[in-house]
PAVOVEX-941432 format. One record per residue (C-alpha): x, y, z. Coordinates in steps of 0.02 Angstrom, whole numbers, padded with zeros to 5 digits, always signed. Example, Ala and Ser with C-alpha at 12.3 -4.5 7.8 and 13.67 -1.06 7.14 Angstrom:
+00615-00225+00390
+00684-00053+00357
//
This chain:
+13662+08059+02718
+13703+08054+02541
+13915+08013+02588
+13869+07881+02712
+13785+07760+02589
+13878+07705+02464
+13805+07602+02310
+13849+07434+02384
+13743+07468+02501
+13586+07455+02379
+13532+07298+02283
+13560+07378+02118
+13671+07543+02052
+13461+07590+01986
+13415+07588+02155
+13552+07693+02228
+13517+07828+02087
+13338+07832+02113
+13377+07825+02303
+13493+07980+02269
+13386+08074+02146
+13241+08069+02302
+13367+08151+02433
+13403+08282+02299
+13221+08322+02273
+13200+08346+02463
+13341+08460+02453
+13270+08562+02318
+13092+08550+02392
+13177+08637+02562
+13298+08747+02525
+13219+08809+02327
+13040+08780+02319
+12991+08794+02497
+13110+08868+02623
+13079+08945+02802
+13114+09114+02699
+13087+09154+02543
+13212+09167+02394
+13266+09340+02316
+13268+09305+02131
+13471+09381+02112
+13514+09249+02243
+13683+09178+02172
+13679+09024+02294
+13510+08959+02250
+13572+08989+02049
+13695+08876+02088
+13620+08748+02191
+13479+08733+02033
+13638+08679+01924
+13706+08554+02047
+13537+08470+02060
+13491+08490+01876
+13672+08420+01839
+13640+08274+01969
+13472+08225+01903
+13571+08190+01715
+13725+08112+01801
+13739+08029+01965
+13832+08157+02096
+13998+08065+02159
+13990+08092+02368
+14169+08038+02405
+14223+08157+02544
+14355+08266+02469
+14242+08291+02320
+14215+08440+02232
+14033+08439+02180
+14004+08396+02362
+14092+08512+02466
+14025+08652+02333
+13845+08567+02363
+13867+08569+02535
+13942+08746+02540
+13791+08815+02450
+13661+08700+02540
+13724+08774+02706
+13738+08957+02673
+13535+08950+02574
+13483+08837+02761
+13573+08960+02873
+13461+09130+02831
+13361+09214+02968
+13254+09366+02953
+13373+09477+03002
+13505+09446+02874
+13635+09377+02990
+13694+09201+02983
+13623+09088+03102
+13730+08930+03160
+13572+08832+03162
+13529+08738+02986
+13357+08768+02946
+13340+08689+02779
+13206+08556+02836
+13107+08632+02957
+13020+08761+02834
+12847+08748+02856
+12803+08765+02660
+12920+08600+02652
+12810+08497+02788
+12662+08580+02687
+12725+08499+02515
+12785+08342+02619
+12607+08320+02675
+12532+08355+02511
+12634+08212+02450
+12554+08097+02561
+12399+08135+02536
+12422+08084+02349
+12441+07907+02437
+12231+07908+02431
+12225+07906+02247
+12238+07730+02134
+12411+07731+02046
+12311+07637+01905
+12169+07781+01902
+12224+07948+01933
+12040+08003+01933
+11996+07887+02101
+12020+07881+02272
+12071+07714+02340
+11945+07603+02422
+12051+07614+02593
+12064+07798+02586
+12011+07807+02777
+12125+07680+02837
+12248+07786+02726
+12198+07945+02808
+12218+07888+02987
+12396+07827+02947
+12405+07995+02869
+12355+08095+03008
+12480+08022+03119
+12628+08111+03061
+12539+08277+03102
+12647+08303+03269
+12812+08266+03144
+12751+08393+03027
+12651+08510+03140
+12505+08485+03054
+12320+08509+03107
+12158+08473+03050
+12159+08647+02996
+12295+08617+02878
+12226+08435+02836
+12064+08518+02766
+12147+08641+02688
+12308+08550+02600
+12158+08387+02548
+12066+08522+02464
+12206+08587+02376
+12246+08417+02325
+12064+08378+02269
+12036+08513+02181
+12222+08483+02094
+12190+08323+02048
+12024+08363+01960
+12106+08498+01863
+12267+08409+01797
+12176+08265+01753
+12075+08363+01621
+11917+08402+01742
+11794+08255+01721
+11779+08185+01877
+11657+08307+01934
+11641+08223+02108
+11830+08267+02139
+11773+08437+02119
+11609+08421+02229
+11711+08340+02373
+11837+08482+02356
+11673+08616+02379
+11649+08525+02521
+11791+08541+02609
+11809+08716+02567
+11637+08732+02668
+11750+08665+02803
+11895+08788+02764
+11768+08937+02793
+11721+08888+02965
+11908+08836+03011
+11949+09022+02938
+11854+09128+03050
+11940+09060+03187
+12115+09044+03136
+12237+09208+03164
+12399+09118+03114
+12495+09236+02995
+12564+09066+02916
+12407+08993+02911
+12320+09161+02821
+12455+09165+02704
+12445+08987+02637
+12237+08996+02629
+12257+09135+02526
+12381+09088+02391
+12283+08932+02378
+12085+09009+02381
+12185+09139+02271
+12236+09006+02157
+12061+08927+02168
+11952+09090+02129
+12080+09119+01984
+12029+08964+01883
+11830+08973+01941
+11828+09158+01875
+11907+09102+01720
+11781+08985+01684
+11633+09079+01758
+11690+09243+01659
+11664+09126+01494
+11539+09007+01587
+11451+08991+01411
+11600+08917+01345
+11624+08798+01487
+11456+08733+01543
+11305+08665+01471
+11121+08611+01519
+11204+08435+01554
+11337+08502+01677
+11256+08619+01792
+11279+08542+01931
+11474+08560+01898
+11443+08770+01849
+11345+08774+02021
+11490+08690+02111
+11594+08819+02029
+11517+08959+02082
+11525+08903+02261
+11698+08879+02256
+11710+09061+02182
+11577+09148+02316
+11677+09066+02462
+11843+09065+02419
+11826+09291+02382
+11727+09272+02551
+11841+09169+02653
+11959+09294+02566
+11879+09466+02625
+11885+09530+02468
+11828+09711+02442
+11725+09813+02346
+11878+09896+02218
+11908+09707+02155
+11709+09700+02149
+11707+09849+02010
+11870+09772+01933
+11795+09607+01912
+11630+09668+01880
+11726+09772+01722
+11835+09616+01685
+11678+09527+01665
+11611+09668+01532
+11776+09666+01440
+11768+09449+01435
+11571+09486+01373
+11622+09591+01243
+11759+09483+01190
+11652+09365+01165
+11528+09465+01077
+11681+09511+00965
+11719+09340+00934
+11544+09288+00880
+11575+09448+00770
+11718+09377+00665
+11627+09208+00647
+11477+09330+00583
+11575+09400+00467
+11656+09233+00412
+11502+09148+00390
+11412+09303+00284
+11559+09283+00168
+11509+09112+00154
+11320+09148+00129
+11271+09179-00051
+11176+09334-00014
+11283+09398+00116
+11185+09412+00259
+11240+09566+00369
+11367+09508+00504
+11277+09636+00635
+11109+09524+00591
+11180+09356+00638
+11267+09437+00779
+11113+09490+00847
+11006+09335+00818
+11173+09247+00916
+11163+09353+01058
+10990+09316+01063
+11017+09142+01079
+11133+09159+01198
+11001+09268+01311
+10876+09145+01322
+10999+09007+01356
+11063+09113+01487
+10886+09120+01552
+10836+08953+01530
+10995+08869+01591
+11113+08969+01670
+11007+09101+01769
+10896+08995+01883
+11060+08940+01939
+11143+09097+01966
+10966+09158+02047
+11022+09087+02230
+11191+09218+02244
+11131+09353+02139
+10916+09389+02146
+10942+09471+01951
+11067+09357+01881
+10947+09365+01711
+10945+09544+01726
+11124+09576+01730
+11181+09454+01588
+11068+09537+01482
+11102+09704+01527
+11286+09649+01485
+11249+09577+01319
+11149+09736+01276
+11292+09868+01323
+11431+09764+01238
+11310+09711+01059
+11266+09921+01080
+11440+09986+01079
+11451+09900+00900
+11277+09943+00840
+11336+10123+00885
+11482+10092+00769
+11416+10039+00628
+11258+10172+00660
+11376+10312+00666
+11449+10256+00487
+11284+10230+00402
+11251+10330+00239
+11154+10276+00130
+10994+10167+00157
+11017+10009+00095
+10913+09830+00113
+11059+09752+00246
+11080+09877+00343
+10870+09885+00373
+10922+09691+00392
+11028+09754+00539
+10947+09877+00628
+10772+09755+00626
+10880+09642+00688
+10951+09756+00810
+10765+09804+00863
+10702+09609+00904
+10859+09581+00994
+10822+09724+01117
+10646+09667+01134
+10716+09512+01188
+10831+09540+01320
+10710+09700+01392
+10556+09574+01415
+10699+09447+01489
+10775+09554+01626
+10564+09631+01639
+10519+09470+01674
+10666+09422+01796
+10627+09564+01879
+10445+09528+01939
+10465+09478+02115
+10619+09632+02138
+10572+09771+02214
+10566+09911+02095
+10506+09784+01953
+10682+09784+01876
+10688+09960+01847
+10867+09984+01902
+10916+09845+01761
+10826+09933+01639
+10910+10105+01670
+11062+10011+01640
+11008+09982+01469
+10993+10148+01336
+10871+10104+01203
+10961+10070+01060
+10834+10188+00943
+10838+10103+00802
+10662+10124+00749
+10709+10312+00754
+10858+10279+00673
+10759+10173+00531
+10628+10300+00516
+10766+10424+00488
+10845+10336+00359
+10677+10292+00283
+10641+10482+00275
+10805+10528+00196
+10780+10377+00081
+10613+10459+00058
+10679+10631-00001
+10822+10573-00096
+10687+10488-00194
+10582+10609-00210
+10693+10741-00267
+10756+10620-00404
+10571+10610-00451
+10555+10807-00469
+10722+10777-00560
+10645+10647-00708
+10497+10765-00704
+10580+10928-00775
+10682+10802-00883
+10547+10746-00954
+10444+10900-00957
+10580+10986-01055
+10602+10853-01192
+10410+10845-01209
+10309+10881-01386
+10139+10836-01326
+10142+10723-01485
+09983+10592-01471
+10076+10482-01608
+10212+10434-01491
+10109+10309-01434
+09941+10204-01443
+09854+10278-01311
+09903+10446-01374
+09947+10529-01212
+10130+10599-01178
+10295+10458-01163
+10352+10592-01017
+10197+10521-00924
+10234+10336-00947
+10424+10388-00854
+10362+10467-00722
+10234+10373-00664
+10340+10213-00689
+10464+10309-00561
+10323+10338-00458
+10298+10146-00455
+10451+10109-00424
+10476+10225-00284
+10342+10125-00221
+10390+09966-00256
+10544+10003-00188
+10479+10084-00038
+10361+09947+00015
+10508+09818-00014
+10606+09891+00151
+10600+09760+00273
+10515+09892+00426
+10374+09892+00528
+10342+10089+00491
+10248+10072+00327
+10094+10141+00376
+10184+10276+00464
+10300+10318+00347
+10200+10298+00168
+10097+10467+00181
+10284+10555+00189
+10300+10504+00017
+10154+10486-00059
+10124+10667-00007
+10290+10705-00096
+10249+10597-00252
+10076+10706-00264
+10172+10877-00254
+10297+10792-00386
+10129+10746-00515
+10061+10904-00457
+10197+10999-00545
+10186+10906-00692
+10016+10946-00701
+10052+11123-00675
+10181+11130-00819
+10058+11013-00926
+09930+11157-00932
+10054+11313-00933
+10063+11416-01112
+09912+11340-01166
+09812+11486-01116
+09647+11516-01058
+09452+11517-01118
+09461+11736-01111
+09631+11697-01217
+09533+11666-01394
+09385+11777-01356
+09398+11932-01445
+09364+12058-01366
+09192+12153-01401
+09188+12301-01504
+09089+12446-01436
+08898+12460-01453
+08844+12564-01625
+08690+12563-01699
+08636+12492-01881
+08652+12636-02034
+08521+12660-02194
+08569+12528-02324
+08649+12577-02492
+08518+12540-02623
+08690+12465-02720
+08708+12349-02584
+08778+12200-02690
+08886+12323-02769
+09021+12360-02608
+08985+12182-02510
+09121+12086-02584
+09253+12227-02546
+09169+12266-02373
+09173+12080-02323
+09367+12062-02381
+09407+12226-02272
+09322+12162-02126
+09381+11997-02130
+09563+12085-02147
+09529+12163-01991
+09448+12032-01897
+09605+11923-01919
+09703+12041-01839
+09621+12060-01698
+09613+11893-01642
+09788+11833-01711
+09880+11726-01826
+09798+11561-01847
+09907+11381-01846
+09967+11334-02042
+09912+11177-01975
+09772+11207-01869
+09743+11020-01784
+09923+11009-01741
+09905+11127-01612
+09725+11053-01555
+09806+10861-01565
+09952+10947-01430
+09802+10986-01316
+09704+10825-01348
+09901+10739-01295
+09889+10846-01143
+09711+10804-01081
+09741+10617-01131
+09909+10616-01007
+09791+10704-00866
+09684+10571-00880
+09786+10456-00896
+09864+10509-00722
+09688+10497-00646
+09685+10316-00696
+09844+10271-00646
+09851+10375-00471
+09680+10293-00396
+09771+10125-00455
+09903+10163-00348
+09821+10238-00225
+09725+10066-00199
+09902+09948-00233
+09977+10074-00057
+09804+10047+00013
+09833+09830-00017
+10023+09857+00024
+09975+09929+00202
+09850+09807+00256
+09946+09674+00193
+10107+09748+00287
+10146+09728+00492
+10043+09876+00511
+09901+09787+00452
+09809+09825+00628
+09807+09994+00602
+09659+09982+00485
+09620+10191+00514
+09775+10240+00418
+09731+10095+00275
+09572+10163+00273
+09655+10371+00270
+09742+10304+00089
+09603+10345-00005
+09651+10498+00025
+09826+10482-00067
+09881+10592-00202
+09705+10686-00183
+09806+10853-00240
+09841+10763-00414
+09701+10705-00439
+09606+10843-00407
+09720+10943-00496
+09699+10812-00630
+09503+10860-00650
+09506+11030-00634
+09633+11010-00784
+09548+10914-00889
+09407+11042-00873
+09514+11196-00917
+09608+11096-01064
+09444+11053-01117
+09379+11235-01136
+09540+11308-01217
+09537+11175-01343
+09374+11206-01370
+09380+11381-01362
+09534+11376-01477
+09449+11315-01600
+09280+11379-01612
+09371+11582-01586
+09575+11555-01671
+09553+11399-01789
+09392+11420-01833
+09376+11641-01851
+09390+11663-02016
+09245+11574-02046
+09150+11635-01881
+09194+11788-01817
+09252+11849-01965
+09141+11761-02093
+08962+11723-02001
+08828+11848-02053
+08951+11968-02103
+08851+12101-02265
+08699+11984-02322
+08635+11845-02192
+08584+11726-02338
+08766+11733-02420
+08866+11707-02277
+08770+11568-02181
+08856+11439-02040
+08908+11291-02187
+09073+11342-02181
+09101+11352-02001
+08990+11182-01995
+09124+11092-02119
+09292+11130-02072
+09227+11101-01864
+09170+10935-01904
+09350+10885-01946
+09418+10956-01784
+09272+10850-01712
+09355+10706-01773
+09517+10740-01733
+09446+10739-01556
+09360+10563-01592
+09525+10504-01646
+09616+10559-01536
+09546+10601-01357
+09531+10473-01225
+09381+10382-01241
+09315+10450-01060
+09342+10619-01076
+09287+10628-01273
+09121+10697-01241
+09186+10803-01108
+09272+10897-01254
+09131+10865-01376
+09018+10962-01248
+09133+11114-01230
+09162+11136-01409
+08979+11131-01427
+08970+11236-01283
+09086+11374-01363
+08996+11348-01553
+08824+11412-01445
+08941+11530-01367
+09018+11584-01528
+08862+11618-01601
+08794+11728-01491
+08926+11828-01496
+08904+11829-01691
+08714+11921-01655
+08738+11993-01512
+08918+12087-01511
+08986+12047-01730
+09013+12236-01739
+08959+12369-01873
+08960+12232-02008
+08821+12128-01951
+08658+12216-01991
+08501+12083-01969
+08312+12110-02059
+08161+12025-01961
+08155+11900-02112
+08351+11847-02065
+08281+11740-01928
+08222+11585-02006
+08399+11583-02090
+08482+11610-01918
+08354+11471-01828
+08393+11342-01963
+08577+11397-01956
+08575+11360-01758
+08502+11206-01810
+08599+11140-01906
+08734+11172-01791
+08647+11071-01655
+08630+10917-01804
+08799+10930-01808
+08830+10868-01645
+08688+10751-01629
+08746+10680-01777
+08577+10563-01814
+08593+10491-01635
+08787+10447-01663
+08859+10627-01570
+08813+10706-01398
+08639+10633-01331
+08492+10750-01367
+08445+10809-01183
+08642+10873-01157
+08618+10969-01314
+08450+11037-01267
+08543+11084-01094
+08664+11179-01166
+08580+11280-01331
+08457+11356-01200
+08497+11522-01220
+08525+11539-01377
+08341+11430-01408
+08273+11565-01291
+08374+11730-01383
+08331+11700-01566
+08143+11718-01551
+08189+11927-01505
+08242+11938-01680
+08096+11929-01765
+08017+12019-01617
+07947+12182-01709
+08049+12343-01664
+07925+12433-01555
+07910+12274-01446
+08088+12245-01413
+08101+12451-01375
+07969+12432-01243
+08024+12278-01176
+08205+12355-01160
+08136+12523-01066
+08053+12420-00965
+08192+12303-00903
+08296+12422-00898
+08199+12536-00776
+08150+12380-00666
+08319+12352-00664
+08428+12497-00656
+08300+12634-00597
+08245+12795-00669
+08094+12864-00753
+08021+12908-00922
+08077+13066-00915
+08243+13064-00874
+08376+12970-00995
+08375+12795-00969
+08553+12719-00920
+08660+12606-01027
+08636+12442-00978
+08822+12366-00937
+08893+12209-01028
+08881+12067-00914
+08890+11938-01058
+08762+11847-00962
+08649+11820-01106
+08486+11818-01069
+08298+11876-01159
+08239+11983-01010
+08402+12046-00969
+08430+12266-01024
+08615+12223-01102
+08529+12073-01221
+08404+12184-01271
+08508+12355-01322
+08616+12223-01418
+08481+12136-01524
+08401+12317-01575
+08585+12379-01610
+08614+12248-01754
+08419+12275-01801
+08418+12336-01977
+08286+12453-01944
+08244+12649-01972
+08144+12638-01781
+08281+12541-01711
+08408+12672-01787
+08342+12829-01714
+08273+12770-01537
+08494+12722-01503
+08544+12882-01566
+08386+12982-01462
+08439+12891-01313
+08599+12852-01303
+08682+12947-01461
+08791+12777-01517
+08868+12818-01683
+08852+12716-01846
+09046+12664-01867
+09163+12605-01744
//
């Protein structure tokens, strides 16, 4: 036909060339694009034909009878058209009887249903055109089923190539697909099966691409379109009889695409975090985005998808949970130290998981298992557990640092009260500062378990401060450290009538002996006492601040997210309990140590070594009171006002104990006559007056309370010797048994002085400068005169 018609047969050259191009296109369609037998990719004839047609489309083909191009075209076209299924060459040409070509021609005819001026619109005369097109069925070998399939493709393809803006085309295609589903059940023709498989495979691929990323393609305003796409995808897959292995493959692909979407959000979050001033962790932003995505899924898409899957929302959130979980797992595996950013990520993950689980549960209310199968597919992130372990590790690190600081500051501490105006140790300030910082930092952590984990922190702090308190007390000695050992019992000897000649020498020698017995006094005795006062103040400062810290911690707990846990907040009253108790006990011990150091160590030269040695009248208590008053001034100026009275009271008690030791265990240098009682009683009153200080010192009732023992024992010193011996014998027999005929037992020294206690009475007799007493003691116990 190309050779039969000439250019002169057409109105003009342009129409001739257009006619030639149309014929070449038909030739291309029948032999290359839609052949009856599929072409081999390596077929050289097909390649040559493509070159000839391509060249002819650019430059009109010369159609002369002997033209070489026409001869080549005829030869190649015949070789392709005469191919057979068994590989032989047929004498019959099949270039135009291939079913694919007929189908292509029919599709081109159906394109006439669209407006040439608006390619998304169907013409008004569509019904008339379709009636005309259907008349070609006999010529092209078409039928209703092939028509439905072809028209389905035309509508679908037109919707896609025109930018997917006219949804009516898609709805019409879906309606035709329902008809195709009915047709496919009754059709067994293999050619039809190939065509429908190819057509529906393309539709299914397109639909899957959009449905696997449907959040990118659909929104609340086009859910009808999405429903139509889902319907077409399901119908296409159903018609193609999709097997189970393909189902799994598609599910895996779905998860992969969901993960790609998560990764896209991850990259976007990273970029966003870099652009923000606060550098908000990208996984936190991602968690918020995934949560938003899940709620959007629940509100917009799940109601629609539930038509095809009863647990649509559950499947969606399980997929999101898995994808985010993989990113979170990698993040957690690389966590080292706890930071607010890390906690922010974990809290965001925990909130996301709660949101996803809630959606899954709500979506599964009506399911048979209540959603258990979906929940099983969502292994927990355990963010709370990770946070708890991280916080515990954080607490351990802080406590180790605190312990280091305690030891370092204690090593440098000199306990000088002059270092600050409050007269306590600078090391205490540093330690409490670190404790306060640790508590503040703990409550700044963005966690919801402050109340649960706070005891771990406070218990550790308690141990560290307890260690400090222990060190603050160590090396200070104890009450017994400073009390001199009591000499063995002796009896008074009859004094020389030349007492004044030997008194000074005796007193000097005794004083030297006593000093060597109790140890050397500091060159500046008040410095040692100042250091003890500094330690007392330090423990008192700890006691006050620990109470403040405990109340502050309680307030933080009540104001935290765990405010409903009142029992934990109430239990915070016991925070730092060990340290607080240790402070109270430490202050008590240090007060006693300070008092006994002053009385028995620093003032031993005027008390133990001087008071009543030799003649009572010439060695009275005034020197002791004068020096003691200086120490009391140091205490008043140095010790915290809340424990000042406690320290002075302990000094008073030690002074009374010291006076009693001088009177009852002062050794051979001391001997008392009955007439000395008035002097001793007057000295005792002076001692009490020092602490009363005309009403500016200790309360009178407190002085009376602790002076009761001395007041009760002093009358023994003006009781006549015979009466004392009689009382002693009676109390000894009453206490230890025996009879008057047998030897009286020697009462042991208990140190619990009492006017009715046998050992106390015995000691008064031992220091009684009286012949009767001396004879009784020699006869009864054979006590020596000297040590």
